LUMBALO-428440 format. One record per residue (C-alpha): x, y, z. Coordinates in nm, 4 decimals. Layout:
<rs>
+----------+----------+----------+
!        X !        Y !        Z !
+----------+----------+----------+
!        X !        Y !        Z !
...
+----------+----------+----------+
</rs>
This chain:
<rs>
+----------+----------+----------+
!        X !        Y !        Z !
+----------+----------+----------+
!  -1.8120 !   0.1384 !   0.8313 !
!  -1.9068 !   0.5027 !   0.7807 !
!  -2.1207 !   0.5011 !   1.0973 !
!  -1.8341 !   0.3395 !   1.2877 !
!  -1.5922 !   0.6081 !   1.1688 !
!  -1.8226 !   0.8927 !   1.2751 !
!  -1.8992 !   0.7356 !   1.6126 !
!  -1.5294 !   0.6652 !   1.6804 !
!  -1.4384 !   1.0227 !   1.5914 !
!  -1.7097 !   1.1575 !   1.8198 !
!  -1.5752 !   0.9526 !   2.1111 !
!  -1.2093 !   1.0536 !   2.0815 !
!  -1.2967 !   1.4211 !   2.0244 !
!  -1.4185 !   1.4382 !   2.3830 !
!  -1.0561 !   1.4681 !   2.4951 !
!  -0.9324 !   1.8292 !   2.5020 !
!  -0.5675 !   1.7444 !   2.4318 !
!  -0.6666 !   1.5095 !   2.1516 !
!  -0.8730 !   1.7874 !   1.9923 !
!  -0.5680 !   2.0140 !   1.9925 !
!  -0.3379 !   1.7518 !   1.8440 !
!  -0.6070 !   1.6566 !   1.5927 !
!  -0.6527 !   2.0218 !   1.4955 !
!  -0.2766 !   2.0521 !   1.4459 !
!  -0.2889 !   1.7546 !   1.2092 !
!  -0.5866 !   1.8768 !   1.0075 !
!  -0.4485 !   2.2283 !   0.9564 !
!  -0.1025 !   2.1010 !   0.8639 !
!  -0.2288 !   1.8394 !   0.6185 !
!  -0.4660 !   2.0911 !   0.4602 !
!  -0.1610 !   2.3117 !   0.4024 !
!   0.0282 !   2.0129 !   0.2655 !
!  -0.2473 !   1.9569 !   0.0089 !
!  -0.2032 !   2.3152 !  -0.1153 !
!   0.1734 !   2.2654 !  -0.1354 !
!   0.1520 !   1.9338 !  -0.3198 !
!  -0.0913 !   2.0847 !  -0.5676 !
!   0.1421 !   2.3813 !  -0.6198 !
!   0.4395 !   2.1558 !  -0.6963 !
!   0.2336 !   1.9282 !  -0.9212 !
!   0.0787 !   2.2225 !  -1.1054 !
!   0.4158 !   2.3926 !  -1.1502 !
!   0.5842 !   2.0770 !  -1.2777 !
!   0.3154 !   1.9795 !  -1.5265 !
!   0.0780 !   2.2689 !  -1.5960 !
!   0.2608 !   2.6011 !  -1.5783 !
!   0.2322 !   2.7704 !  -1.9203 !
!   0.5978 !   2.8801 !  -1.9100 !
!   0.7136 !   2.5176 !  -1.8694 !
!   0.7244 !   2.2640 !  -2.1498 !
!   0.7381 !   1.9714 !  -1.9114 !
!   0.9366 !   1.6660 !  -2.0165 !
!   0.9126 !   1.3174 !  -1.8700 !
!   1.2481 !   1.3793 !  -1.6979 !
!   1.1079 !   1.6902 !  -1.5262 !
!   0.8031 !   1.4876 !  -1.4272 !
!   1.0339 !   1.2319 !  -1.2667 !
!   1.2056 !   1.5133 !  -1.0748 !
!   0.8682 !   1.6364 !  -0.9458 !
!   0.7746 !   1.2911 !  -0.8186 !
!   1.1166 !   1.2545 !  -0.6565 !
!   1.0638 !   1.5822 !  -0.4693 !
!   0.7190 !   1.4768 !  -0.3495 !
!   0.8070 !   1.1236 !  -0.2441 !
!   1.1772 !   1.0777 !  -0.1664 !
!   1.1629 !   1.2374 !   0.1811 !
!   0.9069 !   0.9740 !   0.2781 !
!   1.1293 !   0.6957 !   0.1425 !
!   1.4733 !   0.8030 !   0.2623 !
!   1.4009 !   0.9865 !   0.5878 !
!   1.1192 !   0.7611 !   0.7057 !
!   1.3231 !   0.4964 !   0.8900 !
!   1.5469 !   0.7530 !   1.0609 !
!   1.3067 !   1.0178 !   1.1882 !
!   1.2129 !   0.8099 !   1.4917 !
!   1.5686 !   0.8403 !   1.6215 !
!   1.5194 !   1.2149 !   1.6620 !
!   1.1476 !   1.2115 !   1.7435 !
!   1.2361 !   1.0020 !   2.0486 !
!   1.4978 !   1.2592 !   2.1597 !
!   1.3558 !   1.6032 !   2.0806 !
!   1.0509 !   1.7530 !   2.2609 !
!   0.7643 !   1.6623 !   2.0285 !
!   0.5502 !   1.9602 !   2.1152 !
!   0.8427 !   2.1843 !   2.0126 !
!   0.8739 !   1.9979 !   1.6828 !
!   0.5069 !   2.0767 !   1.6187 !
!   0.5642 !   2.4442 !   1.7009 !
!   0.9047 !   2.5077 !   1.5407 !
!   0.8591 !   2.2788 !   1.2384 !
!   0.5879 !   2.4954 !   1.0779 !
!   0.8020 !   2.8068 !   1.1242 !
!   1.0977 !   2.6418 !   0.9507 !
!   0.8711 !   2.5138 !   0.6764 !
!   0.7111 !   2.8570 !   0.6341 !
!   1.0547 !   3.0152 !   0.5897 !
!   1.1478 !   2.7535 !   0.3302 !
!   0.8216 !   2.8092 !   0.1437 !
!   0.8855 !   3.1826 !   0.1389 !
!   1.2308 !   3.1110 !  -0.0057 !
!   1.0816 !   2.8795 !  -0.2700 !
!   0.8276 !   3.1469 !  -0.3643 !
!   1.1037 !   3.4070 !  -0.3931 !
!   1.3069 !   3.1759 !  -0.6183 !
!   1.0093 !   3.1294 !  -0.8506 !
!   0.9305 !   3.4998 !  -0.8595 !
!   1.2954 !   3.5785 !  -0.9370 !
!   1.3062 !   3.3288 !  -1.2236 !
!   1.5748 !   3.1113 !  -1.0626 !
!   1.6588 !   2.7748 !  -1.2228 !
!   1.4147 !   2.4953 !  -1.1451 !
!   1.6842 !   2.2969 !  -0.9665 !
!   1.6978 !   2.5522 !  -0.6851 !
!   1.3206 !   2.5445 !  -0.6457 !
!   1.3072 !   2.1645 !  -0.6320 !
!   1.5928 !   2.1533 !  -0.3799 !
!   1.4028 !   2.3857 !  -0.1447 !
!   1.0783 !   2.1927 !  -0.2028 !
!   1.2634 !   1.8744 !  -0.1065 !
!   1.3708 !   2.0406 !   0.2194 !
!   1.0099 !   2.1465 !   0.2844 !
!   0.8902 !   1.7888 !   0.2625 !
!   1.1809 !   1.6710 !   0.4733 !
!   1.0614 !   1.8996 !   0.7527 !
!   0.7087 !   1.7719 !   0.6967 !
!   0.8241 !   1.4116 !   0.7397 !
!   0.9495 !   1.4954 !   1.0885 !
!   0.6270 !   1.6809 !   1.1624 !
!   0.4028 !   1.3878 !   1.0639 !
!   0.6167 !   1.1429 !   1.2603 !
!   0.5921 !   1.3657 !   1.5687 !
!   0.2131 !   1.3733 !   1.5317 !
!   0.1972 !   0.9947 !   1.5247 !
!   0.4340 !   0.9499 !   1.8195 !
!   0.2395 !   1.2072 !   2.0239 !
!  -0.0973 !   1.0347 !   1.9957 !
!  -0.0552 !   0.7949 !   2.2934 !
!   0.0069 !   1.0984 !   2.5182 !
!  -0.3350 !   1.2513 !   2.4491 !
!  -0.5582 !   0.9423 !   2.4229 !
!  -0.6321 !   0.6804 !   2.6923 !
!  -0.4910 !   0.3368 !   2.6150 !
!  -0.8373 !   0.1853 !   2.5669 !
!  -0.9158 !   0.4403 !   2.2937 !
!  -0.5811 !   0.4394 !   2.1125 !
!  -0.6893 !   0.1923 !   1.8442 !
!  -1.0000 !   0.4012 !   1.7847 !
!  -0.7922 !   0.7199 !   1.7527 !
!  -0.5479 !   0.5457 !   1.5194 !
!  -0.8369 !   0.4418 !   1.2971 !
!  -0.9758 !   0.7934 !   1.2463 !
!  -0.6751 !   1.0275 !   1.2417 !
!  -0.4977 !   0.9051 !   0.9221 !
!  -0.8251 !   0.8974 !   0.7280 !
!  -0.9171 !   1.2461 !   0.8474 !
!  -0.5689 !   1.3704 !   0.7588 !
!  -0.5963 !   1.2261 !   0.4087 !
!  -0.9338 !   1.3964 !   0.3614 !
!  -0.7787 !   1.7251 !   0.4777 !
!  -0.4982 !   1.6844 !   0.2220 !
!  -0.7486 !   1.6277 !  -0.0584 !
!  -0.9437 !   1.9344 !   0.0540 !
!  -0.6206 !   2.1346 !   0.0586 !
!  -0.5458 !   2.0250 !  -0.2972 !
!  -0.8964 !   2.1382 !  -0.3954 !
!  -0.8375 !   2.4737 !  -0.2269 !
!  -0.5092 !   2.4985 !  -0.4174 !
!  -0.6971 !   2.4476 !  -0.7430 !
!  -0.9440 !   2.7262 !  -0.6581 !
!  -0.6645 !   2.9608 !  -0.5502 !
!  -0.4826 !   2.8931 !  -0.8754 !
!  -0.7898 !   3.0210 !  -1.0606 !
!  -0.7643 !   3.3385 !  -0.8517 !
!  -0.3863 !   3.3869 !  -0.8654 !
!  -0.3329 !   3.2749 !  -1.2236 !
!  -0.1547 !   2.9768 !  -1.3793 !
!   0.1888 !   3.1322 !  -1.4178 !
!   0.4995 !   3.1173 !  -1.2034 !
!   0.3880 !   3.4120 !  -0.9902 !
!   0.0595 !   3.2364 !  -0.9180 !
!   0.2497 !   2.9286 !  -0.7996 !
!   0.4643 !   3.1509 !  -0.5765 !
!   0.1515 !   3.2936 !  -0.4143 !
!   0.0197 !   2.9394 !  -0.3566 !
!   0.3413 !   2.8555 !  -0.1728 !
!   0.3054 !   3.1628 !   0.0459 !
!  -0.0536 !   3.0679 !   0.1328 !
!   0.0579 !   2.7146 !   0.2170 !
!   0.3254 !   2.8542 !   0.4493 !
!   0.0790 !   3.0837 !   0.6256 !
!  -0.1732 !   2.8022 !   0.6768 !
!   0.0978 !   2.5711 !   0.8048 !
!   0.2026 !   2.8426 !   1.0488 !
!  -0.1495 !   2.8300 !   1.1895 !
!  -0.0847 !   2.4694 !   1.2911 !
!   0.1996 !   2.5987 !   1.5100 !
!  -0.0495 !   2.8244 !   1.6872 !
!  -0.2757 !   2.5288 !   1.7559 !
!   0.0169 !   2.3178 !   1.8796 !
!   0.1371 !   2.5955 !   2.1080 !
!  -0.1842 !   2.5647 !   2.3127 !
!  -0.0584 !   2.2297 !   2.4452 !
!   0.1739 !   2.2055 !   2.7429 !
!   0.5427 !   2.1864 !   2.6522 !
!   0.5977 !   1.8481 !   2.8192 !
!   0.2630 !   1.6927 !   2.7233 !
!   0.3747 !   1.4963 !   2.4170 !
!   0.7021 !   1.3495 !   2.5451 !
!   0.9372 !   1.1850 !   2.4881 !
!   0.9736 !   1.0333 !   2.8321 !
!   1.3219 !   1.0398 !   2.9800 !
!   1.5147 !   0.7152 !   2.9330 !
!   1.8679 !   0.7049 !   3.0800 !
!   1.9441 !   0.3866 !   2.8814 !
!   1.8555 !   0.5391 !   2.5448 !
!   2.1553 !   0.5070 !   2.3063 !
!   2.3234 !   0.8104 !   2.1555 !
!   2.1774 !   0.9368 !   1.8268 !
!   2.4785 !   0.8238 !   1.6231 !
!   2.4534 !   0.4722 !   1.7607 !
!   2.0767 !   0.4767 !   1.7082 !
!   2.1210 !   0.5663 !   1.3394 !
!   2.3593 !   0.2732 !   1.2976 !
!   2.1036 !   0.0533 !   1.4700 !
!   1.8397 !   0.1683 !   1.2178 !
!   2.0595 !   0.0566 !   0.9281 !
!   2.1250 !  -0.2790 !   1.0937 !
!   1.7554 !  -0.3065 !   1.1727 !
!   1.6552 !  -0.2560 !   0.8103 !
!   1.8878 !  -0.5374 !   0.7058 !
!   1.7519 !  -0.7632 !   0.9809 !
!   1.3947 !  -0.6763 !   0.8796 !
!   1.4666 !  -0.7612 !   0.5162 !
!   1.6166 !  -1.0966 !   0.6144 !
!   1.3220 !  -1.1755 !   0.8379 !
!   1.0571 !  -1.0932 !   0.5788 !
!   1.2470 !  -1.2933 !   0.3156 !
!   1.1838 !  -1.6005 !   0.5327 !
!   0.8094 !  -1.5239 !   0.5508 !
!   0.6912 !  -1.6008 !   0.2004 !
!   0.3392 !  -1.4614 !   0.2324 !
!   0.4673 !  -1.1356 !   0.3840 !
!   0.7367 !  -1.1027 !   0.1173 !
!   0.4744 !  -1.1623 !  -0.1522 !
!   0.2494 !  -0.8972 !   0.0048 !
!   0.5327 !  -0.6424 !  -0.0015 !
!   0.6060 !  -0.7424 !  -0.3588 !
!   0.2445 !  -0.6966 !  -0.4677 !
!   0.2308 !  -0.3510 !  -0.3122 !
!   0.5650 !  -0.2503 !  -0.4658 !
!   0.4617 !  -0.3815 !  -0.8076 !
!   0.1389 !  -0.1800 !  -0.8002 !
!   0.3235 !   0.1387 !  -0.7024 !
!   0.5687 !   0.0901 !  -0.9906 !
!   0.3097 !   0.0349 !  -1.2637 !
!   0.0856 !   0.3021 !  -1.1128 !
!   0.3776 !   0.5455 !  -1.1167 !
!   0.4276 !   0.4981 !  -1.4915 !
!   0.0526 !   0.5466 !  -1.5427 !
!   0.0610 !   0.8703 !  -1.3390 !
!   0.3409 !   1.0248 !  -1.5438 !
!   0.1805 !   0.9180 !  -1.8717 !
!  -0.1585 !   1.0625 !  -1.7707 !
!  -0.0030 !   1.3926 !  -1.6637 !
!   0.1821 !   1.4269 !  -1.9940 !
!  -0.1298 !   1.3340 !  -2.1936 !
!  -0.3479 !   1.5930 !  -2.0227 !
!  -0.0779 !   1.8567 !  -2.0529 !
!  -0.0019 !   1.8121 !  -2.4220 !
!  -0.2177 !   1.5539 !  -2.6043 !
!  -0.5787 !   1.5818 !  -2.4902 !
!  -0.5737 !   1.9616 !  -2.4575 !
!  -0.3278 !   2.0630 !  -2.7330 !
!  -0.0867 !   2.2159 !  -2.4827 !
!  -0.3457 !   2.4332 !  -2.3028 !
!  -0.2062 !   2.4227 !  -1.9480 !
!  -0.5261 !   2.5349 !  -1.7715 !
!  -0.7528 !   2.2974 !  -1.9612 !
!  -0.5027 !   2.0181 !  -1.8989 !
!  -0.4980 !   2.0812 !  -1.5244 !
!  -0.8782 !   2.0931 !  -1.5078 !
!  -0.9164 !   1.7654 !  -1.6945 !
!  -0.6323 !   1.5948 !  -1.5054 !
!  -0.8119 !   1.6923 !  -1.1854 !
!  -1.0912 !   1.4624 !  -1.2979 !
!  -0.8515 !   1.1662 !  -1.3021 !
!  -0.7245 !   1.2575 !  -0.9552 !
!  -1.0851 !   1.2771 !  -0.8356 !
!  -1.1854 !   0.9378 !  -0.9795 !
!  -0.8676 !   0.7833 !  -0.8389 !
!  -0.9549 !   0.9298 !  -0.4969 !
!  -1.3055 !   0.7823 !  -0.5196 !
!  -1.1493 !   0.4436 !  -0.5946 !
!  -0.9118 !   0.4878 !  -0.3019 !
!  -1.1942 !   0.5454 !  -0.0555 !
!  -1.4177 !   0.2811 !  -0.2131 !
!  -1.1489 !   0.0218 !  -0.1389 !
!  -1.1888 !   0.0892 !   0.2344 !
!  -1.5512 !  -0.0267 !   0.2040 !
!  -1.5108 !  -0.2976 !  -0.0603 !
!  -1.2023 !  -0.4812 !   0.0659 !
!  -1.3305 !  -0.5821 !   0.4120 !
!  -1.6573 !  -0.6983 !   0.2544 !
!  -1.4833 !  -0.8994 !  -0.0187 !
!  -1.2262 !  -1.0591 !   0.2110 !
!  -1.5038 !  -1.1932 !   0.4307 !
!  -1.6060 !  -1.3961 !   0.1249 !
!  -1.2716 !  -1.4902 !  -0.0307 !
!  -0.9119 !  -1.5286 !   0.0818 !
!  -0.6874 !  -1.2242 !   0.0847 !
!  -0.4509 !  -1.3900 !  -0.1633 !
!  -0.7411 !  -1.4379 !  -0.4059 !
!  -0.8559 !  -1.0749 !  -0.3777 !
!  -0.5038 !  -0.9400 !  -0.4325 !
!  -0.4664 !  -1.1572 !  -0.7417 !
!  -0.8044 !  -1.0439 !  -0.8748 !
!  -0.7271 !  -0.6761 !  -0.8051 !
!  -0.3898 !  -0.6848 !  -0.9843 !
!  -0.5233 !  -0.8829 !  -1.2791 !
!  -0.8312 !  -0.6603 !  -1.3160 !
!  -0.6098 !  -0.3518 !  -1.3086 !
!  -0.4018 !  -0.4913 !  -1.5955 !
!  -0.6953 !  -0.6000 !  -1.8109 !
!  -0.8961 !  -0.2813 !  -1.7614 !
!  -0.5900 !  -0.0581 !  -1.8068 !
!  -0.5409 !  -0.2112 !  -2.1510 !
!  -0.9092 !  -0.1958 !  -2.2469 !
!  -0.9729 !   0.1571 !  -2.1177 !
!  -0.6497 !   0.3366 !  -2.2055 !
!  -0.5321 !   0.1858 !  -2.5339 !
!  -0.7878 !   0.3883 !  -2.7394 !
!  -0.6508 !   0.7072 !  -2.5729 !
!  -0.9822 !   0.8707 !  -2.4916 !
!  -1.0317 !   1.1031 !  -2.1948 !
!  -1.3259 !   0.9088 !  -2.0529 !
!  -1.1149 !   0.5929 !  -2.0608 !
!  -0.8490 !   0.7506 !  -1.8417 !
!  -1.1142 !   0.8828 !  -1.6027 !
!  -1.2495 !   0.5317 !  -1.5491 !
!  -0.8976 !   0.3890 !  -1.5331 !
!  -0.8204 !   0.6337 !  -1.2524 !
!  -1.1017 !   0.4811 !  -1.0473 !
!  -0.9939 !   0.1252 !  -1.1317 !
!  -0.6303 !   0.1784 !  -1.0365 !
!  -0.7287 !   0.3676 !  -0.7214 !
!  -0.9597 !   0.0857 !  -0.6108 !
!  -0.7190 !  -0.1926 !  -0.7047 !
!  -0.4140 !  -0.0234 !  -0.5582 !
!  -0.5686 !   0.0624 !  -0.2230 !
!  -0.7209 !  -0.2856 !  -0.2010 !
!  -0.3752 !  -0.4360 !  -0.2506 !
!  -0.2314 !  -0.2006 !   0.0093 !
!  -0.4932 !  -0.2811 !   0.2737 !
!  -0.4352 !  -0.6518 !   0.2167 !
!  -0.0571 !  -0.6056 !   0.2305 !
!  -0.0941 !  -0.4231 !   0.5643 !
!  -0.2963 !  -0.7140 !   0.6974 !
!  -0.0601 !  -0.9871 !   0.5829 !
!   0.2501 !  -0.8086 !   0.7145 !
!   0.0836 !  -0.7469 !   1.0518 !
!  -0.0359 !  -1.1078 !   1.0610 !
!   0.2700 !  -1.3003 !   0.9430 !
!   0.5700 !  -1.0966 !   1.0615 !
!   0.6909 !  -1.1620 !   1.4158 !
!   0.6088 !  -0.8710 !   1.6454 !
!   0.9710 !  -0.7788 !   1.7338 !
!   1.0349 !  -0.7191 !   1.3612 !
!   0.7154 !  -0.5325 !   1.2722 !
!   0.8588 !  -0.1821 !   1.3058 !
!   1.1586 !  -0.2612 !   1.0902 !
!   0.9508 !  -0.4355 !   0.8258 !
!   0.7068 !  -0.1434 !   0.8080 !
!   1.0036 !   0.0904 !   0.7629 !
!   1.0971 !  -0.1153 !   0.4567 !
!   0.7313 !  -0.1059 !   0.3546 !
!   0.7239 !   0.2753 !   0.3605 !
!   1.0483 !   0.2976 !   0.1642 !
!   0.9099 !   0.0677 !  -0.1040 !
!   0.5703 !   0.2390 !  -0.1101 !
!   0.7096 !   0.5755 !  -0.2218 !
!   1.0433 !   0.4695 !  -0.3665 !
!   0.8845 !   0.2482 !  -0.6321 !
!   0.6784 !   0.5404 !  -0.7626 !
!   0.9948 !   0.7504 !  -0.7921 !
!   1.1674 !   0.4635 !  -0.9727 !
!   0.8707 !   0.4332 !  -1.2099 !
!   0.8843 !   0.8039 !  -1.2894 !
!   1.2560 !   0.7728 !  -1.3673 !
!   1.1921 !   0.4754 !  -1.5972 !
!   0.9096 !   0.6668 !  -1.7687 !
!   1.1564 !   0.9400 !  -1.8612 !
!   1.3462 !   0.6873 !  -2.0739 !
!   1.0702 !   0.5974 !  -2.3194 !
!   0.7642 !   0.8252 !  -2.2907 !
!   0.7231 !   1.0635 !  -2.5871 !
!   0.6822 !   1.4380 !  -2.5358 !
!   0.3005 !   1.4260 !  -2.5482 !
!   0.2719 !   1.1093 !  -2.3358 !
!   0.0831 !   0.9113 !  -2.6029 !
!   0.2502 !   0.5705 !  -2.6006 !
!   0.0834 !   0.2425 !  -2.6879 !
!   0.3976 !   0.0727 !  -2.5591 !
!   0.3528 !   0.2290 !  -2.2142 !
!  -0.0095 !   0.1099 !  -2.1892 !
!   0.0892 !  -0.2433 !  -2.2919 !
!   0.3831 !  -0.2464 !  -2.0489 !
!   0.1626 !  -0.1291 !  -1.7588 !
!  -0.1093 !  -0.3833 !  -1.8378 !
!   0.1376 !  -0.6695 !  -1.8830 !
!   0.3187 !  -0.5656 !  -1.5644 !
!  -0.0001 !  -0.5860 !  -1.3588 !
!  -0.0915 !  -0.9240 !  -1.5068 !
!   0.2560 !  -1.0703 !  -1.4513 !
!   0.2535 !  -0.9344 !  -1.0964 !
!  -0.0809 !  -1.1077 !  -1.0335 !
!   0.0563 !  -1.4376 !  -1.1639 !
!   0.3792 !  -1.4086 !  -0.9641 !
!   0.1915 !  -1.3221 !  -0.6451 !
!  -0.0452 !  -1.6158 !  -0.6908 !
!   0.2359 !  -1.8618 !  -0.7573 !
!   0.4378 !  -1.7499 !  -0.4534 !
!   0.1435 !  -1.7494 !  -0.2123 !
!   0.0043 !  -2.0787 !  -0.3424 !
!   0.3316 !  -2.2508 !  -0.2500 !
!   0.3411 !  -2.0916 !   0.0954 !
!   0.0689 !  -2.3086 !   0.2483 !
!  -0.2592 !  -2.2029 !   0.4161 !
!  -0.2846 !  -1.8513 !   0.5580 !
!  -0.3416 !  -1.7868 !   0.9285 !
!  -0.6343 !  -1.5500 !   0.8784 !
!  -0.7961 !  -1.3025 !   0.6446 !
!  -0.9202 !  -1.0045 !   0.8424 !
!  -0.8306 !  -0.6632 !   0.7043 !
!  -0.7519 !  -0.3709 !   0.9380 !
!  -0.7110 !  -0.0071 !   0.8432 !
!  -0.4429 !   0.1058 !   0.5979 !
!  -0.0999 !   0.1785 !   0.7432 !
!   0.1153 !   0.4247 !   0.5578 !
!   0.0792 !   0.7999 !   0.5364 !
!   0.2264 !   0.9959 !   0.2543 !
!   0.1559 !   1.2408 !  -0.0113 !
!  -0.1568 !   1.2241 !  -0.2225 !
!  -0.0494 !   1.0449 !  -0.5409 !
+----------+----------+----------+
</rs>
């Protein structure tokens, strides 16, 4: 698979316009990694903040809600506004918002103002990412589009992880306090502005959209999106295997969300006795092991599903996540959470890849777009919901045997429910696993 990825990337990079669009993506997602790290570090590991579970929930809402709420609607505007101009103007708007967020932090403004501006930043970014995706067919020949689609999201995710790593190094330089976070935001804005420079090298009309005299007005199109979401939900409810796949993915994101908040609180207050810098350093280890699990799933899942049915692998992944979460985390040792990060990363991404496959396989083509809009809303919305639930029962230091038991039991019950539903749905049509679908923040 690695050789295939490199060879595919080498082929599509031969196109000049693709290289420019690809460069725009890499620079922007590198900047996004710095920004996400800045928000995460401010919410959990700024010495001036004594972060509560409720504040943690607010941080996750800021990072993920734009992808849940705006996702289904951005296409209405992406199909009406010049996409090349979105890629040029979007970074300038985002840079101005980041400068405002930095000024609010430096001035000691209430956190609510900062999070409101951060939410707007990610809203702009949602439009930007959608424009990148919609622009791809304009810079790649039709016979290479699948190849380009297979390499660009993975490369963008790698760029985001690298940006988060750069954010960590810059934090060491700027300092852990509020002013250091403000400087990180400024750097993120400057880097994102560089993506506008790359985008400006493309012709104004290159990326579309093509003129369509029959295209409905935006207001009507928004209403159509709402009706489409309802129709998509009704359709997938009649496809038991697809509904079960969405349910398995949503269940993982919920239990994983509780585990994320608990781990952040533990590393901030329990494992490091409130030392913000030590907590951030150690929590970075969990993020790293989770990332390794995430990428390992891309290699493991296709290999495994050539040897067992998708429904079996999803059941095994969910059940293993529950059992190992209990065994590794209940003693509350740092090494246990490091290993658990890898386990949940591997299990979660395996479930997601399989869910992508089943939805693409079992949902009728005219409904695929609407069902994947629901998919994206669930993918991020369930993590936000989990963070909100965590705020109700997690203690100040995050150490909760109840939370570990709830997460483990939740994974196990989800595995049983998924198996029961899919077992009664009859034989599956196929078991091949394509690339992962959704793009979002690194969580």
